[in-house]
C-alpha positions as CSV (number, residue, x, y, z in Angstrom):
1,M,-0.2,0.2,0.1
2,E,1.2,3.2,-1.0
3,K,1.9,6.2,1.8
4,I,-1.2,8.5,2.2
5,N,0.1,11.7,1.4
6,V,-1.5,14.5,3.5
7,L,-0.7,18.2,3.4
8,Q,-1.6,20.2,6.5
9,L,-2.7,24.4,4.8
10,Y,-2.1,27.2,6.8
11,E,-1.9,31.1,6.4
12,N,0.8,31.6,9.1
13,F,1.8,30.4,12.8
14,G,0.0,32.9,14.6
15,F,0.2,33.3,18.2
16,G,-2.4,31.0,19.6
17,A,-4.1,27.7,20.1
18,G,-3.9,26.4,16.1
19,K,0.0,26.1,15.9
20,K,-0.7,22.6,18.8
21,T,-2.0,20.7,15.8
22,P,1.0,20.7,13.8
23,E,3.2,19.6,16.4
24,S,1.0,16.8,17.5
25,I,0.7,15.7,14.5
26,A,5.0,16.0,13.4
27,K,5.4,13.8,16.9
28,Y,2.4,11.5,17.2
29,S,1.3,10.3,13.9
30,N,1.8,7.1,12.4
31,K,4.7,7.6,9.7
32,R,4.3,4.2,8.4
33,I,0.9,5.0,6.8
34,F,0.9,8.3,6.4
35,N,3.5,11.2,5.1
36,F,2.0,14.3,6.4
37,S,3.9,17.8,5.0
38,I,2.9,21.7,5.8
39,C,2.2,24.2,3.1
40,V,2.0,27.9,4.8
41,L,1.8,31.2,3.0
42,E,3.3,33.8,5.1
43,P,7.4,33.8,6.1
44,R,8.8,31.6,8.3
45,S,8.4,31.7,12.5
46,I,9.6,30.3,15.6
47,L,7.3,27.8,14.9
48,E,8.4,26.8,11.4
49,R,11.8,26.2,12.6
50,K,10.9,23.9,15.8
51,L,8.7,22.0,12.9
52,K,11.5,21.5,10.6
53,Y,13.7,20.3,13.6
54,M,10.9,17.7,14.7
55,G,11.1,16.4,10.8
56,A,8.4,18.1,9.2
57,K,8.5,18.9,5.9
58,I,7.5,21.9,5.0
59,Y,6.7,24.1,1.7
60,H,5.8,27.7,0.6
61,V,3.3,28.8,-1.8
62,E,2.4,32.0,-3.3
63,G,-1.3,31.5,-4.6
64,P,-3.8,29.0,-5.4
65,K,-2.1,28.0,-8.9
66,K,1.4,27.4,-7.6
67,F,-0.3,25.4,-4.7
68,A,-2.2,23.1,-7.0
69,E,1.1,22.4,-8.9
70,L,2.7,21.4,-5.5
71,I,-0.3,19.2,-5.0
72,K,0.2,17.5,-8.3
73,K,4.1,17.1,-8.0
74,E,3.7,15.9,-4.1
75,K,0.6,13.6,-4.8
76,I,-1.2,14.9,-2.2
77,H,-4.2,13.1,-1.5
78,V,-5.7,14.8,1.1
79,I,-5.8,18.4,2.7
80,H,-5.9,19.4,6.3
81,T,-6.4,23.0,6.4
82,A,-7.6,25.7,9.2
83,M,-8.0,28.5,6.6
84,R,-10.5,31.4,6.7
85,E,-13.8,31.1,4.4
86,K,-12.8,33.2,1.9
87,L,-9.4,31.5,1.2
88,F,-10.2,28.4,1.9
89,S,-12.6,28.2,-1.1
90,V,-9.8,29.5,-3.2
91,F,-7.5,26.9,-2.0
92,A,-10.2,23.6,-1.9
93,N,-11.2,24.4,-5.2
94,A,-7.3,24.3,-6.3
95,A,-6.6,21.3,-4.7
96,L,-9.4,19.3,-5.6
97,R,-9.0,20.3,-9.6
98,A,-5.5,19.3,-9.3
99,G,-6.1,15.9,-7.9
100,A,-6.8,15.9,-4.2
101,L,-9.0,13.2,-2.8
102,A,-10.1,14.7,0.0
103,V,-10.0,18.2,2.0
104,I,-10.5,18.8,5.9
105,L,-11.5,21.9,6.7
106,Y,-10.7,22.5,10.3
107,D,-12.3,25.6,12.4
108,S,-14.4,26.8,14.9
109,M,-17.5,27.0,12.2
110,N,-17.8,30.7,12.9
111,E,-18.1,31.0,9.2
112,M,-20.6,30.2,6.4
113,V,-19.4,27.7,4.1
114,D,-21.7,26.8,0.9
115,L,-23.4,23.5,1.5
116,E,-22.6,23.1,-1.9
117,K,-19.2,23.0,-1.4
118,T,-19.1,21.0,2.0
119,K,-20.3,18.1,-0.1
120,S,-16.8,17.8,-1.3
121,I,-15.1,18.4,2.0
122,D,-15.3,17.0,5.7
123,R,-15.9,20.0,8.0
124,H,-14.3,19.5,11.7
125,G,-15.3,21.4,13.9
126,V,-12.9,22.3,17.5
127,S,-15.7,21.7,20.3
128,K,-19.7,20.3,20.1
129,M,-20.7,24.1,21.0
130,C,-19.3,25.0,17.5
131,A,-20.8,22.1,15.8
132,L,-24.1,22.5,17.5
133,R,-24.4,26.6,16.5
134,Y,-22.9,25.6,12.9
135,R,-25.9,23.0,12.4
136,K,-28.4,24.8,14.0
137,W,-27.3,28.2,11.9
138,Q,-27.4,26.1,8.4
139,K,-30.7,23.8,9.5
140,I,-28.7,20.8,8.9
141,P,-30.7,17.6,9.7
142,D,-28.9,15.3,12.2
143,K,-28.3,12.6,9.5
144,E,-27.2,14.7,7.1
145,F,-24.7,16.4,9.1
146,H,-23.1,13.6,10.7
147,K,-22.1,12.5,6.6
148,N,-19.5,15.8,6.2
149,Y,-19.0,17.1,9.9
150,R,-16.9,16.2,12.7
151,V,-15.7,17.4,16.0
152,W,-12.1,17.0,16.7
153,Y,-10.5,18.6,19.5
154,I,-7.2,20.4,19.5
155,P,-4.7,17.8,20.6
156,V,-2.9,18.9,23.6
157,D,0.3,16.9,24.3
158,L,0.3,15.9,27.7
159,D,3.2,13.1,27.9
160,W,5.3,16.5,27.3
161,I,3.5,18.6,29.8
162,E,3.7,16.3,32.4
163,S,7.2,15.9,31.9
164,L,7.7,19.7,32.7
165,E,6.2,19.6,36.3
166,P,8.2,20.9,38.6
167,S,8.6,20.1,42.8
168,R,7.1,22.2,45.3
169,S,10.7,23.0,46.1
170,E,11.4,24.1,42.6
171,I,7.7,26.2,42.6
172,L,8.7,28.1,45.5
173,R,12.2,29.0,43.8
174,R,10.6,30.5,40.7
175,R,7.7,32.0,42.6
176,K,10.2,34.0,44.5
177,K,12.0,35.1,41.9
178,L,8.4,36.7,41.1
179,G,8.3,38.5,44.3
180,I,5.9,36.2,45.1
181,K,5.6,34.9,48.9
182,P,5.4,31.0,50.0
183,D,2.2,31.8,51.4
184,D,0.9,33.8,48.8
185,L,-2.5,32.8,46.8
186,V,-1.8,32.9,43.1
187,V,-4.2,33.2,40.9
188,G,-3.3,32.6,36.9
189,R,-4.5,34.0,33.5
190,V,-2.7,32.8,29.7
191,G,-3.9,34.3,26.8
192,R,-2.7,36.8,24.0
193,P,-2.9,40.8,24.5
194,D,-5.8,41.0,22.6
195,I,-8.3,43.6,23.4
196,G,-10.7,40.7,22.1
197,K,-9.4,38.0,24.4
198,W,-9.8,39.6,27.2
199,S,-12.5,40.8,29.9
200,D,-12.8,43.0,32.7
201,V,-14.6,40.4,34.9
202,L,-10.9,39.8,35.7
203,I,-10.3,43.1,36.8
204,D,-13.9,43.8,38.3
205,M,-13.8,41.0,40.9
206,M,-10.3,41.9,42.4
207,P,-11.9,44.6,44.9
208,H,-14.1,41.1,46.2
209,L,-11.3,38.7,45.9
210,I,-8.7,41.3,48.1
211,K,-11.5,42.0,50.8
212,K,-11.3,38.2,51.7
213,I,-7.8,37.4,50.7
214,P,-5.5,40.7,50.8
215,N,-2.5,38.2,50.0
216,V,-3.6,37.0,46.4
217,K,-1.2,37.7,43.4
218,F,-2.7,37.7,40.1
219,L,-0.4,36.4,37.2
220,V,-1.8,37.5,33.8
221,I,0.2,36.4,31.1
222,G,-1.0,38.7,28.0
223,I,-2.6,41.6,28.9
224,P,-3.9,45.0,26.6
225,E,-2.1,47.9,26.9
226,G,-4.7,49.9,28.0
227,K,-5.8,47.7,30.9
228,K,-2.6,48.1,32.8
229,E,-3.8,51.9,33.3
230,E,-6.9,50.6,33.9
231,I,-5.4,48.1,36.7
232,E,-3.2,51.4,38.3
233,K,-6.4,53.7,38.3
234,R,-7.9,51.6,40.5
235,K,-5.0,50.4,42.6
236,L,-5.3,47.4,42.1
237,G,-1.6,46.7,40.6
238,K,0.5,45.6,43.4
239,Y,-1.9,42.8,43.7
240,F,-1.0,41.9,39.6
241,I,2.1,40.5,38.2
242,L,2.0,41.4,34.7
243,L,4.1,39.7,32.2
244,K,3.9,39.4,28.0
245,P,3.3,36.5,26.2
246,I,6.0,34.0,26.3
247,P,7.1,32.6,22.8
248,S,8.5,29.1,24.6
249,D,5.7,26.8,25.2
250,K,8.1,25.1,28.2
251,F,8.2,28.6,29.5
252,L,4.7,29.3,29.5
253,M,4.3,25.3,31.0
254,E,6.2,26.1,34.0
255,L,4.6,29.4,34.9
256,L,1.1,27.4,35.0
257,Y,2.9,25.1,37.0
258,L,3.8,28.5,39.9
259,I,-0.4,28.9,39.7
260,D,-3.2,27.8,42.5
261,I,-6.3,28.4,40.4
262,F,-6.7,29.3,37.1
263,A,-9.1,32.1,35.7
264,Y,-9.6,32.8,32.4
265,S,-12.1,35.3,31.0
266,S,-12.8,36.6,27.4
267,V,-15.3,39.3,25.4
268,S,-15.6,36.9,23.2
269,G,-15.9,33.6,25.0
270,E,-13.8,30.2,23.7
271,S,-14.6,28.0,20.4
272,F,-12.5,25.5,22.5
273,G,-10.3,27.5,25.4
274,M,-6.7,25.8,25.1
275,S,-5.1,27.7,27.5
276,I,-8.0,26.3,30.0
277,V,-7.0,23.0,29.1
278,E,-3.4,23.6,29.1
279,A,-4.2,24.9,33.4
280,M,-6.2,21.6,33.3
281,A,-3.4,19.6,32.4
282,C,-0.9,21.1,34.8
283,K,-3.8,19.8,37.7
284,K,-4.8,23.3,38.3
285,P,-8.8,23.9,39.2
286,V,-10.1,26.7,36.6
287,V,-12.7,29.4,37.1
288,V,-14.1,30.8,33.9
289,N,-17.5,32.7,33.3
290,S,-20.1,31.7,31.1
291,T,-21.0,33.7,27.6
292,P,-23.6,32.6,25.9
293,L,-24.1,35.2,24.0
294,V,-21.0,34.4,22.1
295,D,-18.7,31.5,21.7
296,N,-18.8,29.8,25.3
297,A,-17.2,26.4,24.6
298,Q,-15.3,27.3,28.4
299,V,-18.6,25.8,30.1
300,E,-17.9,22.4,27.9
301,T,-14.4,22.3,28.5
302,V,-15.4,23.1,32.1
303,D,-17.4,21.2,34.5
304,N,-19.0,23.2,37.2
305,G,-18.4,21.9,40.7
306,K,-15.7,18.9,39.3
307,T,-12.9,20.6,37.6
308,G,-13.7,23.9,38.8
309,F,-16.5,26.6,38.4
310,V,-18.2,28.4,35.7
311,V,-19.5,31.8,36.8
312,Y,-21.8,34.6,35.4
313,S,-20.9,37.7,37.5
314,P,-17.2,39.3,38.8
315,E,-18.6,39.2,42.5
316,A,-19.3,35.3,41.8
317,F,-15.5,35.0,40.4
318,A,-13.9,35.9,43.1
319,E,-16.4,33.9,45.5
320,A,-15.2,31.1,43.6
321,I,-11.8,31.3,44.6
322,V,-12.0,32.2,47.8
323,Y,-13.9,28.7,47.9
324,L,-11.2,26.8,46.2
325,A,-8.6,28.7,48.5
326,S,-10.3,27.7,51.2
327,H,-10.7,23.9,50.6
328,P,-7.9,23.3,49.2
329,E,-8.2,19.6,49.3
330,I,-11.4,20.5,47.5
331,A,-9.2,22.3,45.0
332,K,-6.4,19.5,44.5
333,K,-9.4,17.1,44.1
334,M,-10.9,19.4,40.9
335,G,-7.3,20.0,39.4
336,L,-7.0,16.3,39.3
337,A,-10.2,15.7,37.7
338,G,-9.2,18.4,35.2
339,H,-6.2,16.6,34.6
340,E,-8.0,13.4,33.6
341,K,-10.7,15.2,31.5
342,V,-7.4,16.0,29.4
343,R,-6.4,12.7,29.5
344,K,-9.5,11.2,28.1
345,E,-10.7,13.6,25.5
346,Y,-8.0,15.8,24.6
347,E,-4.6,13.9,24.6
348,G,-2.8,14.7,21.8
349,K,-2.0,10.4,20.4
350,K,-5.5,9.9,20.5
351,A,-6.1,13.1,18.9
352,V,-4.1,12.6,16.0
353,K,-5.2,8.5,15.6
354,M,-8.3,9.9,15.5
355,L,-7.4,12.3,12.1
356,E,-6.2,9.6,10.5
357,K,-8.9,7.0,10.9
358,R,-11.0,10.3,9.5
359,I,-8.4,10.6,6.7
360,L,-8.3,6.7,5.7
361,E,-12.3,6.6,5.7
362,L,-12.4,9.6,3.0
363,V,-9.7,8.1,1.3
364,A,-11.3,4.5,1.0
365,A,-14.0,6.2,0.0
366,K,-12.6,7.9,-3.1
367,G,-11.5,4.4,-4.2
368,M,-7.8,4.4,-2.7
369,E,-6.7,0.9,-1.6
370,I,-6.2,0.2,1.9
371,S,-4.2,-3.0,3.5
372,P,-6.3,-5.0,5.1
373,K,-3.9,-5.0,8.2
374,T,-4.1,-1.0,8.5
375,L,-7.6,-1.0,8.4
376,E,-7.3,-3.7,11.6
377,E,-5.2,-1.2,12.9
378,Y,-7.5,1.9,13.2
379,E,-10.8,-0.5,13.9
380,N,-10.8,0.0,17.4
381,V,-10.3,4.0,17.2
382,A,-13.0,5.3,18.4
383,Q,-14.5,8.5,17.1
384,F,-14.6,11.3,19.8
385,P,-17.1,13.2,20.5
386,S,-19.3,10.2,18.5
387,P,-22.2,11.6,16.8
388,R,-24.7,11.1,19.7
389,D,-22.4,13.3,22.0
390,I,-22.9,15.9,19.4
391,D,-26.6,15.3,19.2
392,N,-27.3,15.0,23.0
393,F,-24.8,18.6,23.3
394,E,-27.7,20.3,22.5
395,D,-29.8,19.3,25.8
396,E,-26.3,19.1,28.0
397,Y,-25.5,22.6,26.6
398,K,-28.6,23.8,28.2
399,R,-28.1,22.2,31.0
400,R,-24.4,23.6,31.3
401,L,-26.3,27.3,31.2
402,R,-28.0,26.5,34.3
403,N,-25.1,24.7,36.2
404,Y,-23.2,27.7,37.5
405,F,-21.4,28.8,40.9
406,G,-22.7,32.0,42.7
407,K,-25.5,34.2,41.7
408,P,-27.1,33.8,37.8
409,D,-27.2,35.6,35.2
410,L,-30.9,35.0,34.0
411,V,-31.2,37.2,31.1
412,K,-27.6,35.5,29.3
413,I,-29.4,32.3,30.3
414,F,-32.5,32.8,28.6
415,V,-30.8,34.1,25.6
416,G,-28.5,31.2,25.4
417,E,-31.1,28.6,25.3
418,H,-33.0,30.3,23.0
419,V,-31.6,32.5,20.5
420,A,-27.9,33.1,20.8
421,F,-27.8,30.0,18.1
422,S,-28.9,32.7,15.8
423,P,-25.8,33.8,13.1
424,L,-27.6,37.6,12.9
425,M,-27.7,38.0,16.8
426,L,-23.8,36.9,17.3
427,K,-23.4,39.7,14.6
428,F,-25.2,42.1,16.1
429,I,-23.8,41.4,19.7
430,R,-20.1,41.4,18.2
431,S,-21.0,44.8,16.3
432,I,-21.8,46.6,19.4
433,G,-19.5,45.0,22.4
434,L,-22.5,43.8,24.2
435,T,-20.9,41.4,26.1
436,N,-19.2,44.3,28.9
437,L,-22.6,46.2,28.7
438,R,-23.0,44.7,31.6
439,N,-19.9,45.5,33.6
440,M,-20.1,49.0,32.1
441,I,-23.6,49.3,33.7
442,V,-22.5,48.0,37.1
443,R,-19.2,50.7,37.4
444,S,-21.0,53.2,36.6
445,F,-24.0,52.9,38.9
446,G,-22.4,51.4,41.4
447,A,-24.7,48.4,42.4
448,R,-22.9,44.7,42.7
């Protein structure tokens, strides 16, 4: 049997969760059966050098014409891409015309792709929330949906993360270098310094938290410049340790191991929540806020009361952190439960194996001969989440909206249950920045 040639297509290797996929594939793919390579449109990056060191073959092309020539020359069977819809359509058509057997679009499903086009491609969402939302947008029947749509969680290299776990004495040494005292409670947050990936909830909750835990330190990696001024203006500077985004994944994981509790909130919500999952991999309990007006996969990732807490307000955010700090055994138990969830649902080796099985199914359906030995090797690789899991998520999501710590936000819960999956509603909410409206009103009128 000839090797199956799979080309991963990227616009660039930017900061964020997307870069984790080619790393996991380079490390865990079955090189006896598959030949994964990479094509990137924009110039070189640190990640590109790392991937080459891992043995990945990387190409650069200037446009769809050169891309089609590459497909023919390298006899590419499958394209796996996370491109934006406009570029995707052009490159997918070029790939199919050049002889590729299948195209897989892997994204958050927040862009409409013509249903006629999806008949010739597979579309994989990064969470059940994304898949449910897109299915409702496009009004695709359940059985029809499962023919060409999957959920494939971003792979997490858990073995590597576990190998970095430091001793308690090493944690104390590293904390000391950052000016953190041994008895300080350390809350942490990791994200891009992008205003759309930040929420003022994380600042608004601090006055409530400080009243109960005056020795708290909030270690923030990646904060918009304007928010630094707001922190100082509100005289909260001594409670924050603000670091720039770290280019080294190793250093980032080492920082995650320093914290006691991971706190995350974003104005645009999460389509998956890689930093949340990585904190769980580091055995940290997680506190997030539910954002049903926009992306809200963080409530899919975090199981309220089991791996952390889901909240709706700055006050509840602080209360949840106080509870975890006051119940260290429960916090430890939640951290271990989160770690186990990462192993079960997001672990890199399993994710890559699932992708490979789907690729085998796609090329076999196009007439490529697959050896019985190979089919047997992948026979017991289950799709996760399964079609049933995706079908059941609509009811599960409603339950998760109503499963929270502290006081609810009944308006958000109602909207999340009834209209948040409307594309027009989503566009309207994002256009006026409605997700920060509540906090603006609270601050303006002093109500708590």
